[in-house]
PAVO-851867 format. One record per atom (N, C-alpha, C): residue in one letter; atom name; x, z, y. Coordinates in pm, whole numbers. Each point is the difference from the previous one (the first is absolute). Layout:
ATOM,A,CA,X,Z,Y $
...
REM end
This chain:
ATOM,M,N,95,-536,-19 $
ATOM,M,CA,-36,19,143 $
ATOM,M,C,-95,-107,39 $
ATOM,T,N,-125,41,42 $
ATOM,T,CA,-104,-89,30 $
ATOM,T,C,38,-68,136 $
ATOM,T,N,-22,-138,-2 $
ATOM,T,CA,16,-75,117 $
ATOM,T,C,-136,-50,45 $
ATOM,Y,N,-11,-85,99 $
ATOM,Y,CA,-124,-63,63 $
ATOM,Y,C,-35,-97,-91 $
ATOM,I,N,-121,14,-67 $
ATOM,I,CA,-65,-88,-86 $
ATOM,I,C,-146,-47,56 $
ATOM,P,N,7,-121,52 $
ATOM,P,CA,-128,-40,69 $
ATOM,P,C,-122,2,-84 $
ATOM,S,N,11,-27,-130 $
ATOM,S,CA,-113,-4,-93 $
ATOM,S,C,-47,142,-39 $
ATOM,L,N,80,93,43 $
ATOM,L,CA,-37,143,-32 $
ATOM,L,C,-12,75,125 $
ATOM,T,N,-35,-70,106 $
ATOM,T,CA,-6,61,135 $
ATOM,T,C,-127,-28,64 $
ATOM,L,N,-64,85,63 $
ATOM,L,CA,-137,-36,84 $
ATOM,L,C,35,-94,113 $
ATOM,P,N,-91,-76,52 $
ATOM,P,CA,20,-90,97 $
ATOM,P,C,64,80,117 $
ATOM,K,N,82,-60,85 $
ATOM,K,CA,58,41,114 $
ATOM,K,C,-106,45,105 $
ATOM,E,N,-105,-63,10 $
ATOM,E,CA,-119,39,83 $
ATOM,E,C,-49,127,-19 $
ATOM,V,N,11,57,-121 $
ATOM,V,CA,-45,149,-31 $
ATOM,V,C,95,88,72 $
ATOM,F,N,126,-23,-3 $
ATOM,F,CA,90,79,64 $
ATOM,F,C,-7,-3,145 $
ATOM,A,N,-20,-114,49 $
ATOM,A,CA,21,-30,151 $
ATOM,A,C,-111,56,81 $
ATOM,Q,N,-123,22,-71 $
ATOM,Q,CA,-130,39,80 $
ATOM,Q,C,-14,148,-30 $
ATOM,P,N,8,82,90 $
ATOM,P,CA,-17,149,-24 $
ATOM,P,C,-129,37,-70 $
ATOM,A,N,-116,-59,57 $
ATOM,A,CA,-118,37,-75 $
ATOM,A,C,-16,-37,-153 $
ATOM,V,N,58,-125,-26 $
ATOM,V,CA,-3,-51,-129 $
ATOM,V,C,91,91,-89 $
ATOM,S,N,127,14,57 $
ATOM,S,CA,101,83,-75 $
ATOM,S,C,-62,143,-32 $
ATOM,I,N,-65,63,84 $
ATOM,I,CA,-54,132,-17 $
ATOM,I,C,-127,-4,-81 $
ATOM,L,N,-79,-79,18 $
ATOM,L,CA,-140,-4,-62 $
ATOM,L,C,1,-65,-146 $
ATOM,L,N,96,-81,-23 $
ATOM,L,CA,7,-61,-146 $
ATOM,L,C,17,101,-98 $
ATOM,P,N,101,85,4 $
ATOM,P,CA,26,94,-106 $
ATOM,P,C,-114,99,-13 $
ATOM,M,N,-66,37,115 $
ATOM,M,CA,-113,82,4 $
ATOM,M,C,-120,-59,-69 $
ATOM,A,N,-22,-128,29 $
ATOM,A,CA,-113,-73,-69 $
ATOM,A,C,16,-15,-139 $
ATOM,L,N,131,-35,-37 $
ATOM,L,CA,28,-18,-150 $
ATOM,L,C,-17,132,-76 $
ATOM,G,N,55,111,61 $
ATOM,G,CA,-3,121,-68 $
ATOM,G,C,-134,52,-22 $
ATOM,T,N,-79,-26,101 $
ATOM,T,CA,-142,43,3 $
ATOM,T,C,-85,-81,-107 $
ATOM,S,N,32,-129,-11 $
ATOM,S,CA,-73,-89,-89 $
ATOM,S,C,36,37,-147 $
ATOM,I,N,121,35,-22 $
ATOM,I,CA,45,37,-143 $
ATOM,I,C,-79,141,-29 $
ATOM,G,N,-7,92,101 $
ATOM,G,CA,-62,109,-32 $
ATOM,G,C,-152,-10,-40 $
ATOM,F,N,-66,-95,65 $
ATOM,F,CA,-135,-25,-19 $
ATOM,F,C,-13,-88,-140 $
ATOM,I,N,84,-80,-23 $
ATOM,I,CA,-3,-71,-121 $
ATOM,I,C,15,90,-126 $
ATOM,V,N,90,100,9 $
ATOM,V,CA,14,101,-107 $
ATOM,V,C,-120,91,4 $
ATOM,S,N,-54,27,114 $
ATOM,S,CA,-123,85,6 $
ATOM,S,C,58,147,33 $
ATOM,P,N,-40,42,130 $
ATOM,P,CA,47,148,36 $
ATOM,P,C,-54,88,-96 $
ATOM,K,N,-124,-7,-50 $
ATOM,K,CA,-60,106,-83 $
ATOM,K,C,69,2,-128 $
ATOM,E,N,25,-127,-54 $
ATOM,E,CA,78,-5,-128 $
ATOM,E,C,136,58,15 $
ATOM,S,N,59,-25,110 $
ATOM,S,CA,140,54,14 $
ATOM,S,C,-4,164,11 $
ATOM,Q,N,-84,48,69 $
ATOM,Q,CA,-20,151,30 $
ATOM,Q,C,-33,60,-133 $
ATOM,N,N,-97,-68,-81 $
ATOM,N,CA,-42,63,-135 $
ATOM,N,C,119,-1,-91 $
ATOM,T,N,73,-111,3 $
ATOM,T,CA,138,7,-92 $
ATOM,T,C,93,96,55 $
ATOM,Y,N,22,16,123 $
ATOM,Y,CA,96,77,52 $
ATOM,Y,C,-30,155,-33 $
ATOM,M,N,-126,34,6 $
ATOM,M,CA,-38,145,-19 $
ATOM,M,C,-6,30,-151 $
ATOM,A,N,-6,-122,-82 $
ATOM,A,CA,-4,34,-149 $
ATOM,A,C,125,9,-61 $
ATOM,L,N,122,-20,73 $
ATOM,L,CA,130,7,-48 $
ATOM,L,C,55,133,37 $
ATOM,K,N,103,45,-91 $
ATOM,K,CA,72,109,25 $
ATOM,K,C,96,-25,106 $
ATOM,Q,N,23,84,89 $
ATOM,Q,CA,82,-43,127 $
ATOM,Q,C,115,103,8 $
ATOM,P,N,113,-54,56 $
ATOM,P,CA,119,85,32 $
ATOM,P,C,-25,81,117 $
ATOM,P,N,81,104,21 $
ATOM,P,CA,-25,89,125 $
ATOM,P,C,-4,-81,129 $
ATOM,Y,N,-60,54,95 $
ATOM,Y,CA,3,-68,143 $
ATOM,Y,C,-74,-125,14 $
ATOM,R,N,-95,-25,-111 $
ATOM,R,CA,-75,-125,26 $
ATOM,R,C,-96,10,102 $
ATOM,P,N,-20,-83,107 $
ATOM,P,CA,-102,9,100 $
ATOM,P,C,-144,-33,-59 $
ATOM,P,N,-109,36,76 $
ATOM,P,CA,-130,-43,-46 $
ATOM,P,C,-22,-147,31 $
ATOM,P,N,-75,-61,-83 $
ATOM,P,CA,-16,-146,14 $
ATOM,P,C,-35,-61,127 $
ATOM,Q,N,-64,92,86 $
ATOM,Q,CA,-57,-51,128 $
ATOM,Q,C,122,-19,104 $
ATOM,V,N,115,43,-40 $
ATOM,V,CA,127,-17,80 $
ATOM,V,C,45,-133,10 $
ATOM,F,N,-18,-77,-119 $
ATOM,F,CA,73,-118,-17 $
ATOM,F,C,-39,-116,86 $
ATOM,G,N,-131,-13,29 $
ATOM,G,CA,-60,-103,74 $
ATOM,G,C,63,16,155 $
ATOM,P,N,-15,97,69 $
ATOM,P,CA,48,11,131 $
ATOM,P,C,160,-16,6 $
ATOM,M,N,73,70,-95 $
ATOM,M,CA,128,-7,-15 $
ATOM,M,C,50,-162,5 $
ATOM,W,N,-46,-66,-110 $
ATOM,W,CA,34,-140,-18 $
ATOM,W,C,-35,-85,111 $
ATOM,T,N,-109,21,67 $
ATOM,T,CA,-42,-68,114 $
ATOM,T,C,109,-4,113 $
ATOM,A,N,47,125,33 $
ATOM,A,CA,106,25,104 $
ATOM,A,C,127,-53,-42 $
ATOM,L,N,43,4,-139 $
ATOM,L,CA,128,-48,-43 $
ATOM,L,C,-8,-162,0 $
ATOM,Y,N,-114,-68,-36 $
ATOM,Y,CA,-2,-137,11 $
ATOM,Y,C,8,-45,152 $
ATOM,G,N,-58,74,78 $
ATOM,G,CA,9,-30,152 $
ATOM,G,C,151,10,44 $
ATOM,L,N,68,110,-31 $
ATOM,L,CA,136,7,31 $
ATOM,L,C,85,-106,-60 $
ATOM,M,N,-22,-35,-129 $
ATOM,M,CA,72,-98,-71 $
ATOM,M,C,-19,-137,70 $
ATOM,G,N,-117,-26,44 $
ATOM,G,CA,-23,-129,70 $
ATOM,G,C,66,-5,125 $
ATOM,Y,N,-8,108,79 $
ATOM,Y,CA,77,2,129 $
ATOM,Y,C,154,-15,-16 $
ATOM,S,N,45,68,-84 $
ATOM,S,CA,148,-21,-39 $
ATOM,S,C,36,-136,-29 $
ATOM,A,N,-82,-71,-76 $
ATOM,A,CA,26,-148,-34 $
ATOM,A,C,-1,-89,129 $
ATOM,Y,N,-109,36,85 $
ATOM,Y,CA,-2,-91,123 $
ATOM,Y,C,116,38,97 $
ATOM,R,N,42,134,8 $
ATOM,R,CA,104,42,84 $
ATOM,R,C,133,-62,-41 $
ATOM,A,N,35,15,-128 $
ATOM,A,CA,121,-53,-58 $
ATOM,A,C,3,-149,34 $
ATOM,W,N,-106,-85,-36 $
ATOM,W,CA,3,-143,10 $
ATOM,W,C,8,-38,158 $
ATOM,D,N,-63,64,80 $
ATOM,D,CA,4,-30,136 $
ATOM,D,C,142,20,56 $
ATOM,T,N,56,116,-38 $
ATOM,T,CA,131,35,46 $
ATOM,T,C,103,-102,-66 $
ATOM,G,N,5,-9,-125 $
ATOM,G,CA,92,-69,-76 $
ATOM,G,C,1,-160,31 $
ATOM,M,N,-116,-53,-4 $
ATOM,M,CA,1,-149,22 $
ATOM,M,C,22,-33,142 $
ATOM,S,N,22,82,99 $
ATOM,S,CA,27,-36,132 $
ATOM,S,C,150,33,26 $
ATOM,S,N,72,46,-99 $
ATOM,S,CA,129,25,13 $
ATOM,S,C,94,-125,-2 $
ATOM,L,N,109,17,77 $
ATOM,L,CA,94,-114,-6 $
ATOM,L,C,102,25,-109 $
ATOM,N,N,6,102,-67 $
ATOM,N,CA,87,30,-110 $
ATOM,N,C,-59,-49,-133 $
ATOM,P,N,68,-103,-73 $
ATOM,P,CA,-49,-59,-122 $
ATOM,P,C,-14,98,-107 $
ATOM,N,N,92,106,-4 $
ATOM,N,CA,-25,110,-99 $
ATOM,N,C,-131,81,14 $
ATOM,V,N,-35,19,123 $
ATOM,V,CA,-117,84,16 $
ATOM,V,C,-131,-92,-41 $
ATOM,V,N,1,-127,35 $
ATOM,V,CA,-102,-99,-34 $
ATOM,V,C,-25,-3,-162 $
ATOM,A,N,137,-12,-55 $
ATOM,A,CA,-12,-2,-155 $
ATOM,A,C,-45,133,-53 $
ATOM,W,N,24,113,55 $
ATOM,W,CA,-46,129,-45 $
ATOM,W,C,-142,2,22 $
ATOM,T,N,-48,-53,106 $
ATOM,T,CA,-135,0,43 $
ATOM,T,C,-89,-68,-109 $
ATOM,K,N,42,-124,-40 $
ATOM,K,CA,-59,-80,-108 $
ATOM,K,C,-5,51,-127 $
ATOM,Q,N,131,66,-37 $
ATOM,Q,CA,1,77,-124 $
ATOM,Q,C,-94,108,-7 $
ATOM,G,N,-11,70,106 $
ATOM,G,CA,-100,107,16 $
ATOM,G,C,-143,-49,-26 $
ATOM,A,N,-29,-113,48 $
ATOM,A,CA,-132,-53,-8 $
ATOM,A,C,-34,-24,-148 $
ATOM,T,N,96,-53,-69 $
ATOM,T,CA,-17,-25,-165 $
ATOM,T,C,-22,135,-58 $
ATOM,L,N,84,102,35 $
ATOM,L,CA,-11,136,-66 $
ATOM,L,C,-135,62,38 $
ATOM,F,N,-51,-23,126 $
ATOM,F,CA,-115,63,39 $
ATOM,F,C,-116,-64,-84 $
ATOM,T,N,8,-130,-23 $
ATOM,T,CA,-110,-72,-88 $
ATOM,T,C,5,58,-139 $
ATOM,I,N,111,13,-47 $
ATOM,I,CA,18,49,-139 $
ATOM,I,C,-54,137,-20 $
ATOM,Q,N,42,87,90 $
ATOM,Q,CA,-49,148,2 $
ATOM,Q,C,-158,5,19 $
ATOM,L,N,-51,-83,85 $
ATOM,L,CA,-156,-3,22 $
ATOM,L,C,-63,-41,-137 $
ATOM,G,N,54,-101,-75 $
ATOM,G,CA,-56,-33,-116 $
ATOM,G,C,12,104,-99 $
ATOM,L,N,110,68,-18 $
ATOM,L,CA,21,115,-86 $
ATOM,L,C,-96,110,29 $
ATOM,N,N,-28,27,130 $
ATOM,N,CA,-93,94,47 $
ATOM,N,C,-144,-25,-46 $
ATOM,L,N,-32,-116,17 $
ATOM,L,CA,-150,-30,-22 $
ATOM,L,C,-21,-12,-150 $
ATOM,I,N,77,-8,-89 $
ATOM,I,CA,-21,-8,-144 $
ATOM,I,C,6,144,-63 $
ATOM,W,N,56,100,73 $
ATOM,W,CA,-2,125,-62 $
ATOM,W,C,-133,64,-38 $
ATOM,M,N,-91,-10,103 $
ATOM,M,CA,-131,59,-27 $
ATOM,M,C,-83,-60,-103 $
ATOM,P,N,3,-132,-23 $
ATOM,P,CA,-73,-51,-118 $
ATOM,P,C,77,47,-123 $
ATOM,L,N,135,-2,-8 $
ATOM,L,CA,64,34,-116 $
ATOM,L,C,-27,144,-37 $
ATOM,F,N,-6,86,88 $
ATOM,F,CA,-18,140,-25 $
ATOM,F,C,-151,33,-25 $
ATOM,F,N,-93,-39,87 $
ATOM,F,CA,-133,49,-16 $
ATOM,F,C,-83,-110,-83 $
ATOM,R,N,-9,-140,32 $
ATOM,R,CA,-71,-81,-81 $
ATOM,R,C,46,-30,-140 $
ATOM,L,N,136,-39,-16 $
ATOM,L,CA,47,-26,-131 $
ATOM,L,C,55,122,-70 $
ATOM,K,N,17,110,74 $
ATOM,K,CA,45,127,-57 $
ATOM,K,C,119,-16,-93 $
ATOM,R,N,100,-51,75 $
ATOM,R,CA,130,-17,-66 $
ATOM,R,C,107,74,85 $
ATOM,P,N,7,138,-23 $
ATOM,P,CA,103,77,82 $
ATOM,P,C,141,-42,-20 $
ATOM,I,N,48,-38,-107 $
ATOM,I,CA,137,-40,-14 $
ATOM,I,C,29,-118,104 $
ATOM,E,N,-88,-106,-6 $
ATOM,E,CA,35,-113,71 $
ATOM,E,C,-28,27,155 $
ATOM,A,N,-92,92,30 $
ATOM,A,CA,-34,42,134 $
ATOM,A,C,134,81,63 $
ATOM,T,N,47,86,-88 $
ATOM,T,CA,110,74,41 $
ATOM,T,C,132,-85,20 $
ATOM,A,N,12,-94,-94 $
ATOM,A,CA,115,-96,21 $
ATOM,A,C,-12,-83,125 $
ATOM,D,N,-131,-34,30 $
ATOM,D,CA,-36,-82,121 $
ATOM,D,C,44,77,119 $
ATOM,I,N,-44,134,16 $
ATOM,I,CA,24,82,120 $
ATOM,I,C,144,31,5 $
ATOM,V,N,82,17,-104 $
ATOM,V,CA,145,15,5 $
ATOM,V,C,68,-125,65 $
ATOM,A,N,-52,-123,-46 $
ATOM,A,CA,65,-123,59 $
ATOM,A,C,-55,2,142 $
ATOM,L,N,-121,32,36 $
ATOM,L,CA,-38,-9,133 $
ATOM,L,C,73,91,98 $
ATOM,T,N,35,121,-50 $
ATOM,T,CA,70,88,84 $
ATOM,T,C,152,-49,23 $
ATOM,G,N,50,-51,-97 $
ATOM,G,CA,137,-57,4 $
ATOM,G,C,8,-123,89 $
ATOM,V,N,-102,-86,3 $
ATOM,V,CA,0,-120,90 $
ATOM,V,C,-18,37,146 $
ATOM,T,N,-99,105,14 $
ATOM,T,CA,-28,58,141 $
ATOM,T,C,123,70,63 $
ATOM,G,N,75,59,-93 $
ATOM,G,CA,119,76,47 $
ATOM,G,C,98,-105,31 $
ATOM,Y,N,21,-105,-58 $
ATOM,Y,CA,89,-115,38 $
ATOM,Y,C,-56,-71,112 $
ATOM,L,N,-124,-22,26 $
ATOM,L,CA,-54,-63,117 $
ATOM,L,C,19,85,111 $
ATOM,T,N,-14,135,1 $
ATOM,T,CA,31,89,109 $
ATOM,T,C,141,-17,48 $
ATOM,Y,N,94,-5,-98 $
ATOM,Y,CA,143,-16,36 $
ATOM,Y,C,22,-132,67 $
ATOM,I,N,-55,-107,-45 $
ATOM,I,CA,23,-128,59 $
ATOM,I,C,-55,-7,137 $
ATOM,W,N,-128,39,15 $
ATOM,W,CA,-65,-1,131 $
ATOM,W,C,68,105,100 $
ATOM,S,N,68,103,-46 $
ATOM,S,CA,73,91,81 $
ATOM,S,C,120,-72,70 $
ATOM,K,N,33,-106,-47 $
ATOM,K,CA,117,-90,49 $
ATOM,K,C,-61,-100,120 $
ATOM,V,N,-141,-15,-9 $
ATOM,V,CA,-66,-89,90 $
ATOM,V,C,-46,86,113 $
ATOM,D,N,-77,95,-32 $
ATOM,D,CA,-72,82,97 $
ATOM,D,C,-18,153,-55 $
ATOM,P,N,61,99,56 $
ATOM,P,CA,-6,130,-52 $
ATOM,P,C,-143,44,5 $
ATOM,V,N,-76,-24,84 $
ATOM,V,CA,-143,53,17 $
ATOM,V,C,-79,-57,-112 $
ATOM,A,N,14,-126,-28 $
ATOM,A,CA,-66,-63,-119 $
ATOM,A,C,21,83,-133 $
ATOM,A,N,139,26,-6 $
ATOM,A,CA,37,72,-128 $
ATOM,A,C,-61,145,6 $
ATOM,W,N,-6,74,109 $
ATOM,W,CA,-60,120,-6 $
ATOM,W,C,-152,4,-15 $
ATOM,C,N,-64,-112,34 $
ATOM,C,CA,-143,-9,-24 $
ATOM,C,C,-18,-11,-146 $
ATOM,L,N,99,-31,-76 $
ATOM,L,CA,-21,-11,-147 $
ATOM,L,C,32,127,-79 $
ATOM,A,N,62,99,84 $
ATOM,A,CA,38,125,-47 $
ATOM,A,C,-115,76,-61 $
ATOM,P,N,-123,23,54 $
ATOM,P,CA,-100,68,-51 $
ATOM,P,C,-59,-58,-136 $
ATOM,Y,N,3,-132,0 $
ATOM,Y,CA,-52,-78,-107 $
ATOM,Y,C,107,33,-121 $
ATOM,L,N,125,-13,36 $
ATOM,L,CA,98,25,-106 $
ATOM,L,C,-6,138,-57 $
ATOM,G,N,-30,100,80 $
ATOM,G,CA,-7,152,-35 $
ATOM,G,C,-128,-1,-94 $
ATOM,W,N,-108,-60,40 $
ATOM,W,CA,-117,14,-77 $
ATOM,W,C,7,-75,-133 $
ATOM,L,N,82,-120,-18 $
ATOM,L,CA,20,-61,-123 $
ATOM,L,C,86,103,-89 $
ATOM,G,N,86,59,53 $
ATOM,G,CA,75,98,-84 $
ATOM,G,C,-102,100,-65 $
ATOM,F,N,-94,61,80 $
ATOM,F,CA,-90,102,-36 $
ATOM,F,C,-104,-77,-97 $
ATOM,A,N,-34,-115,28 $
ATOM,A,CA,-94,-78,-90 $
ATOM,A,C,65,-28,-147 $
ATOM,T,N,124,-29,15 $
ATOM,T,CA,81,-9,-129 $
ATOM,T,C,-2,114,-86 $
ATOM,Y,N,26,114,66 $
ATOM,Y,CA,-11,140,-71 $
ATOM,Y,C,-144,20,-62 $
ATOM,L,N,-102,-29,77 $
ATOM,L,CA,-138,6,-53 $
ATOM,L,C,-24,-96,-121 $
ATOM,S,N,33,-124,31 $
ATOM,S,CA,-17,-92,-112 $
ATOM,S,C,62,26,-124 $
ATOM,A,N,145,39,3 $
ATOM,A,CA,64,30,-119 $
ATOM,A,C,-44,145,-61 $
ATOM,G,N,-32,81,91 $
ATOM,G,CA,-49,138,-48 $
ATOM,G,C,-126,-10,-66 $
ATOM,T,N,-94,-76,49 $
ATOM,T,CA,-138,-17,-58 $
ATOM,T,C,20,-70,-132 $
ATOM,G,N,72,-99,-5 $
ATOM,G,CA,33,-77,-115 $
ATOM,G,C,45,81,-113 $
ATOM,Y,N,100,95,37 $
ATOM,Y,CA,64,82,-107 $
ATOM,Y,C,-98,106,-48 $
ATOM,L,N,-68,66,91 $
ATOM,L,CA,-93,118,-28 $
ATOM,L,C,-109,-52,-97 $
ATOM,N,N,-33,-135,4 $
ATOM,N,CA,-110,-68,-78 $
ATOM,N,C,35,-81,-112 $
ATOM,G,N,132,15,-35 $
ATOM,G,CA,54,-78,-116 $
ATOM,G,C,5,-148,23 $
ATOM,W,N,12,-30,129 $
ATOM,W,CA,21,-152,35 $
ATOM,W,C,-122,-69,-59 $
ATOM,A,N,-121,56,-2 $
ATOM,A,CA,-119,-67,-47 $
ATOM,A,C,-108,42,76 $
ATOM,F,N,-72,-84,64 $
ATOM,F,CA,-121,38,86 $
ATOM,F,C,-137,-61,-49 $
ATOM,S,N,5,-87,-111 $
ATOM,S,CA,-118,-74,-40 $
ATOM,S,C,-115,97,-51 $
ATOM,D,N,51,117,-54 $
ATOM,D,CA,-109,93,-50 $
ATOM,D,C,-33,106,86 $
ATOM,K,N,43,-1,131 $
ATOM,K,CA,-32,109,89 $
ATOM,K,C,-125,-34,74 $
ATOM,E,N,-88,104,-2 $
ATOM,E,CA,-128,-6,80 $
ATOM,E,C,-10,118,84 $
ATOM,T,N,-75,-4,115 $
ATOM,T,CA,-32,87,90 $
ATOM,T,C,-52,125,-72 $
ATOM,D,N,59,117,37 $
ATOM,D,CA,-50,127,-69 $
ATOM,D,C,-143,33,68 $
ATOM,A,N,-91,44,-96 $
ATOM,A,CA,-124,33,38 $
ATOM,A,C,-13,118,111 $
ATOM,S,N,111,84,8 $
ATOM,S,CA,-10,101,96 $
ATOM,S,C,35,-30,137 $
ATOM,V,N,41,-122,19 $
ATOM,V,CA,49,-55,137 $
ATOM,V,C,-144,11,87 $
ATOM,D,N,26,77,107 $
ATOM,D,CA,-115,25,98 $
ATOM,D,C,26,-91,120 $
ATOM,R,N,-84,-89,20 $
ATOM,R,CA,7,-93,117 $
ATOM,R,C,-84,40,120 $
ATOM,G,N,-53,131,-8 $
ATOM,G,CA,-78,29,111 $
ATOM,G,C,82,4,135 $
ATOM,S,N,-49,-30,109 $
ATOM,S,CA,70,-30,113 $
ATOM,S,C,63,121,58 $
ATOM,G,N,-35,115,-41 $
ATOM,G,CA,72,123,50 $
ATOM,G,C,76,69,-111 $
ATOM,A,N,9,-68,-107 $
ATOM,A,CA,70,56,-125 $
ATOM,A,C,139,-44,10 $
ATOM,R,N,84,88,-75 $
ATOM,R,CA,146,-33,-6 $
ATOM,R,C,14,-100,-118 $
ATOM,T,N,77,-110,19 $
ATOM,T,CA,35,-87,-107 $
ATOM,T,C,73,64,-119 $
ATOM,K,N,-56,-23,-114 $
ATOM,K,CA,76,55,-135 $
ATOM,K,C,45,-107,-77 $
ATOM,Y,N,111,26,-61 $
ATOM,Y,CA,66,-102,-100 $
ATOM,Y,C,-5,63,-138 $
ATOM,V,N,17,-89,-89 $
ATOM,V,CA,-8,49,-144 $
ATOM,V,C,96,95,-25 $
ATOM,N,N,108,6,46 $
ATOM,N,CA,106,111,-38 $
ATOM,N,C,-17,129,87 $
ATOM,E,N,-99,10,89 $
ATOM,E,CA,-19,111,70 $
ATOM,E,C,-105,90,-76 $
ATOM,K,N,47,135,12 $
ATOM,K,CA,-94,105,-78 $
ATOM,K,C,-107,33,92 $
ATOM,S,N,-127,42,-50 $
ATOM,S,CA,-116,31,74 $
ATOM,S,C,22,125,68 $
ATOM,D,N,-50,24,112 $
ATOM,D,CA,8,134,78 $
ATOM,D,C,-88,96,-80 $
REM end
């Protein structure tokens, strides 16, 4: 059972200020995306065999922006509600949640470099499984502090479940090896053309 660990927890000022709490995850997620390179990520994504129901790569940017925003608001709301409580148990759960939030954010941020830059699907899938577990536990802990804060994590938790399916499915279909994958020459990037993946048949 994870408890409050100051050395593994973001400063309290991050949770106490709504703008900082919301914008920090968004800024960190955007930064990681640009460090890995959107073009490189999209090329790798389209070069891999994909499981059913995989969305087009253009979906991920807006989706993660919204989820990071909800994540940050959840953190602010839980902290604001919990730290003003006169119940010592609620205060303890709030601090424990802050540690869990920090851990899950770190796990979240390393998934993209593992999957796209280092091309390590096994490690990336292990990371997202751990991330989903930590986020699920965080949702439970913060539900005891503020139900609205917990519900704000529900879309994020649902998306993590879907992302875990995509990560594991893609790894399995590609033999858990991405290093030899290159974008197929048939991929049409015309603005009006449908995106093609290497496991799609030509019309």
